[in-house]
N, C-alpha and C positions, 0 to 999 in steps of 0.2 A: 244780369250784368254784374252784379255784386258778385255772383259766385264765381265769375271768371277772374275778378281781381283776388279772390281768396286762393284760388289755384295758382295764380302767377307768383303770389307771395311765397307760397310753399315750395315751388318748383326753382325759384332764383337761387336759393342757396345752394342746390345741387348742381346747378350750371356754374356757378362761381367756381366750385371745388373742382369741377372736370377742366375748367379752363385753366386753374392754378396748375393742375396735376399736368396738363398738356405742356404748359410753358417750362415746368422743372426737370422733366422727363430726360432731355439730353445732358442735363448736369449731372443727375444721379447714374446715368450709363457711363459717364467719362468717370466718375468717382469708383465705380465698381470695378473698373479695370486695373486700378493702381493701388487700391486699399484691401487689404484681407483684416477680418477681426482678429484681435489677440487671441491666443489659446486659453482654452478653459483652464482654471487652476486646478481643476479635478481630474481633469482626463489627460492632459499633456504637461505634467510638471516639468520634464527635464527637455522639452523642445521649443523651438522659436521657429515659426512659419515665414518664409519670405515670400514678398509679392509674387504671385503666379507667373507676371510678365517675365520675371528673372529666370525662374526655373520651375518646370510644373512640379508642384509637390515636393519639393526639395526641404529636407530638414537638416537640422545640426544637432548632435548629440553635445550635451553639456558634459565637461569632466564629473564623474561621480566620487562622492566622498566615502573613501572606505573606513569601514567601522574603526580600523585601529590608527588611523591617520588623525591627528589633531591639526587640522589644515583652517586656515581662516577663509571662508567661504568668499568674501570678498577678493581675496588676491586671485581666486579663481575667476571671478567675474572680470577683473582688470585685464587678465590674460585673455579670456574667451570671447568676451562681449564688446571689444572695441569696435566702435563705429555704429553699434546697435543705435535705435531710437531711444531716447529717454524713457518712455512708459514702458517698453519691453525690459530695458535694463532694471528699472525700479522694481517691476513685477518679480524678476527672477531673484534679485536681491531679497525680496520678501520670503519668496519661496525657499531658498538656500538658507536664509536665516531660521526660519522655522524648523528645517530639517536639523541644523545645529543644534537648537534648543530641544529637539526630541531626542536626538542622539545622546547629549550630555546628560538629559534626565535618565535616560536608559542605562547608560553606562553607571551612573551613580547609584540606581537601584541595585543594579548586578553586585556592585563591589558590596553593597550593605547585606544583601543576601548570602554572598560568599564569605563574610568575615568569620574567621575562625572563632569557633565557640569557645575554646579554651583561653583566647586572650581576654574574654568579657570578665572573668573573675580576676584576671591579672594577678595570678599566683606566682609568677616568675618575679614581677615587681617587688611582691612582699619578700621572696626568698632574699633577692638581690639587696633589698634594704637591711633584711636581717643580717646578713653577712658583713655589710659595711659597718653596720652598727656595733656588732660584736667582735669584729676583728682584732686581734692583739697588736699592740704596739710592738711587742718585745718578739724578736727572733731567737735563733740559737746563740749560743756564746760565740761562735765563729763569725757572726756578722754585726753589723752595727744596728741600732734601732732605726725604724722608719719614722722619719719626722712627719709633722702634720703638713709642710709643704709638698712631700713626696706623694702622700695620700691623694692631695688635691690635684697634683699634676696628673696622677693616675686616672683619677675620675674624670677629670676634664678632657683626658686623651680618650677615654670608653665613650664619653658623650660625643665627641667629635665624630668617632668611629660609627656610631647608630646614625648620625645624621649625613654624613659624608663619607664614601669610602677613601681611606687615606692611604691604603697597602697598593703596591705596584706589583702585578704580576710579572715574574721577572723570566719569562719564557724567551729563550733565544738570547737573553741578555748576556754580554761578554762576561767571564767570570772576574776580571779584573774589576768592572764596573760594581759587581756584586761586593766585593771585598772592600771597595773603597767607600761604599755608601750603605750597604744593605745590612741584614742582621748578621752579626758576628763581626762588624767592623771595628770592634774595641781596640784601644791602643794597648800599649804596654802594660799599662796600669789597669785596664779594664774598665767596667762601668762603676759608676760612684757605688752602688751596692753591687756586691758579688754573692751569687748564691754559694752553698756549703761546699761544692766541688771545685768551683774556680778560686774560692777564697783559700783552698788547700795548697796551690802552687803559685797562683798568677802574681801574687804579692812578692814572690822571691825575684829578685832582678837578676838573680845568677841562674834562672832556671835552665838555659841552655847547657850548661855545665852539669846540670843536676836533673836530667830529662826522666830519668827512672823513678824519680819521686811521684810522678804521675801516677803511677800504679798504686800509691798508697791513698789516692784520692776519691775513688769511686764510692758510692753508697748504694744502698738498697741489696737485692738480691744478687747482684753480680759484683758485690764489693770486693770479693776475694780474687777478682781475676788478676793475675800477675803479668800477665803477657810475657815479654821477654826479660822481666826485671833480672838482674843476676848474670846475664848474659853478654856477649858481645854486642858493640854497636855494628850495625851494617848500613853503609851509605848507597843508597841508589843514585847511579850517575847516568843510566843509560835508560831512555824511554822505551827501547824497541822490545819485542816480545816474542817469544819462541815458546810453544805449549810442551813441546816435547824435549827440546835439548835447549833451556835457557842460558843465556851468555852471562858470566858473572857481571856484576854491576847492575843487572836490570830486577825489578821488582820479584818477578817469579822466582829467580834465583834465591833470593833471600827467604822467600816464604816457604819453599820447599826443603830447606835444610833441617836437620834433625834436632840440632841444638836450640836452646833459648837465645832469640835474637831480638833486638831493639833497633827497628828498622828505620832510617831517616832519610831526608832526601838533600842530595847537593844544593839543588835550587829549584826555581819554579820548572814545573815539568807537566806536560800532558801527554796521557799514557792511554793508547787504544789496545787492548788486549786482544790476542788472536782467538783465544777460547778462555772459558772459565778459569779464574784464578784460585786455586785450591791452597789452603793456608793451613799449615801443620800446626801442631800445639805449641805453646809457648812463644807466641809472637806478639810484638807489637809493631803496628804500622802507624808512625808518627810523622804527620805532616807539618807540624808546628814550625814556623819560621820561612816556609815556601809555600807557593800556591800550586797545589797538586790536584790534577783532575784526572779521573778514570771515566771515560766516556766513550761513546760511539762503538762499543763492541760488548762482547760479555764481560760480566764483572766478578765479583767477590763470591765464592764458595767457603764455607765453615762446615766441613763434614766430620763426624766423629772425631772431633778434637776439643780440647780444653784450653783454657786460660789464652784468650786472644783477646787484643785489644787493637780498635781501630779509631784514630783519632784525627781530626783535620782534614779531612778529604771532601773533595766536590765528586760525587758520584752521580751521573746523569746521563740519559739517553742510551740506557743499558739495552742490549739486544740479546736475544736468544743464542745460547752455545750451540756450535754443531757439533754431531756425532763424530766421535773420532778420539785419537791418542790425546792423553794429557799426562803430564808428571803431576802426582799428588805427593811425592816425596823424593827424596834422593834415592831410595831404595826401590820406587816403584813407578813404573810409567804403565798406564792402562787405558782400556777402551772405554768412553763415556758416551753416554746415550743423547747428551745435549741438555743445556741448563734453560730454564723458563726465561730468564731475562730480569731476574730479579737485581736490586742495585746489592743488597748482601742477603744471602740465603744461608740459613743455619739449618743442618741437618744433624739431629743427635749431638749437639754441641753442649757444653757446659762451661760455666764460669766466663762469660762473654761481656765485654764491655763496649759500646759503641756511643761516642760522644764527640760532640761539635763537628759534625758533619753536614754537608749539604746533599740533600736527596731529592730528585726530581725526576720525571718523565722518562720511565723505564716501560720496558714492555711488559712487565708482570707486577710484582709488587716492589716496593721501596725496601723493607726489611720483613722477611718472612722467617719465622721461628718454628720449626715443625720436628715431628719424629723424635718426641721425649727429649727434646731440647729444655736445659732448665739452667737457673741460676744466672740470669741476664738482667744487666741494665743498660737502657736506653736512654741517652742524657743529651741535653744540649745541643739537639740536632735542629735543623730547620728544613722542612718539609714543603714544597710546593708543586703544583701544576701536576696532579697525578690523580688517578681513580682509585686504585685498592691499595692503599698505603701500607700498612701493617697487619701481617696476619700472624696471629700467635694460636697455633693449634693446626695440625695437618686437617683433619676432617671428623664430622660427628662420629663416623665409625672407627676412630683410632683413639680408643681410651688410654692407651699407653700416655698419652699427653696429659695426664693426670698428675704427673710429678713436675709439670712445668711451673716455675716461679719466675716472674719477670716484673721488674720496675720500670716504669714509663715515667720519667722527671725531668723537669725545666726544658722541655721541647717546645718549639714553636711549630703548631701545625698551621702553616700560612695559606695564602690566597690559593684558588685555583684546586683545592683537594676536594675529592667527592665523598669518599667512605673509608670506613676501617683505619681509625686512629686511637686505639687497634681493634680488631676483631678477634675475640676470644674463645677458644674452646678448653674445657676441662679445667685445667690448673687453677693456680691463683695468681693474680693480678693487681698491681698496686698503680694506679693512674693518678700522678700528684703533681701539681703546681706546673702544669703545661698551660699553653695558650693556644686557643682555637679562633681561628679567625675565618667565620663565614664558609662552613663545609657546604657541600651542595646536596647532599642527600642526608646524612647523619654522622655522627662523630664516632660514637662507641658502640660496637655491635656485639652480638654474643650468641651462642646456642651450645647445646651438649655440656650442659652442667659446669660452667666456668663459676668461679668467686672473684668478683671484682669490687674494688674499692675505689671510689673517683673522690679526689681528697682535694680541695683548696686549688680547684683548677679554675680557669677565667674563659668561659664559653661566651663568645660574641655570635649569635644566631645569623644566617643569612636572612635578607630581607624577603626573601619568599615564604609565605604564611605555611607553605605546605611542609617546610623542612626545619621547622622550629625545634623539632624534639631532639634532643642530643642523642637519645639511645634508640637502638633497634634490635629488638627480639627476633631472630630468625627462628621461624616456627611457632607453634603456641606455647603457652606457659608451660603446659603440661610436658610437651616433648623437649623444649629447651631446658626445664629446670634449672634456671639461673637464679643465683643469689648476688646481686649488686646492689650497691647503695651509694648515695651523694652525702658526702660529709663537708661542710664549709665551702662548697664551690660558688662561684658568682657567676649569675645568668643575667646576659645583657640581650637587648633587642628582642626580647620575646623567647629567650632559649628558655627550656624546661627539661625536666629529667625525669624518667620513667623507672621507678625502683621495683624491682622484683625479689621475691623470696623474703626470707625473715632472717638473714645472716648477720651476725655481729662480728665479722671478720675485721680483725686486724692484723698486718703483717707481723710475724714473728721473725724478725730478723736476726736475733742473736745478741750477743754481749758487745760486739765491737762498737766502738763510738761511731763510726761513719757508717757501718752498716746500718745501724739503728739511727734514723733521723727523724726530726720534727717537721711536719708540714708548715710552710709559710702562710700567713693570711693570703687568701686568693687575690684581694686588692693589690699586692705587692708583686703579682706574676709578670705584668709588663717589664717591670725593670730586671727582674730575676732572669727573664728570657731575652733581653736586649741583645745579647752577645750570642744568641743561638747560631750554630753554624761555624764553620771555620774562622778562626781569629785571625786578625791581621795584626801579626808580631814582628813584621820586617823592623 
């Protein structure tokens, strides 16, 4: 009897469990029809499963975060998870939050790994500080001293440019808005500090009646360019063009005459040339006092001619010239094979001065000087929005360019430029007191044995760490055989200069006071180039 009681005590708990299970089974079956467990956080990160009673195996893809997008994951949740249950919403918030943290950590690591090695010693900053400390207060006798306030303003401007882009790319901007507010918009008396070229003539309130005095103001290798000095004044009154039989009053009629002419403009004028404009010797094209554009067609060619001055023009959107007949002088109309689409192309020219022009967006180069061209000064110009800016030297296989002598001074190489500011071959080149604003590949390029002195320039590098270097050597050191050095340049935003060769070259300009000139301290360049481009002298 006792054994029976023991067995009942052991069995009763099992019977009770079976009874409870039988009573709860209907409730469990009801719940299984409407509730599905939440997805695994390891196997279904981007999915939420709905109840099977709504749609069998239906899933919803959440928006994926692109690696390059800096998007707040919670904004995606707000848009995509409206109406979902709080547990699911919270779980997905946690998942996306973890992905955001992982992405940020990965990006941070990538940036550190790709940080440029040359920035670590910060040689560029040491150079910049050295130039600032050693810059002289005294300019040449033709200009005033730079005050302490001027220096502080320049340094402040440089700092602003490093932290925030302050230049405006003027693609397709009206020419009038450029003159009214852009570079070169100085008034009658110019900037507070004028460079030695402008100081030569802009201080004369009667310059309109003494236009030819401009020919006395060039410096550097092209300082002897006379243009049309001593000749008659020719007034352009007609913007039309005929490349074979130009009418009197047109620009082409003036530039093909055989005698010296100083060419000016009756008023504001927009000229579209039918073919390349071939300029004969002893000509000045003087746009001062008017707004003169040459655009949307072939532009200017200086071929085997001497003593040409081009001043105060806006030359942009130049296109290649067509093969055909073109008048090159009053004595010759000949067949041309077509031009490349340069703004100004110089072939075998000498004693050339290109001053205070706006040059942009042409089919080929903005200024190309080749085929043994020499004694050239390129000054006070504003360049913008172009790829291959300036070529000095035809090719590596053209050693005749060894005679080339070019001075590039007081220009502003503005925003939107890619390369060749300039690109040099063979001859000797003095690149001095120019302003460079964030090139896209490099500023100074060279090959084929040129000798280059970069002096007192203001180099503001682009933000892209891959293109901080000012210089580019085409080919190897052995094949390029270049001699170039930096003297007193200012390097900002990580810019740095690669010197090549052992040359101690300094320009041997000669005895003329204007031909031979002193470089200003690089810190003063923003002021000295503030009026680069055509001047607003109305």
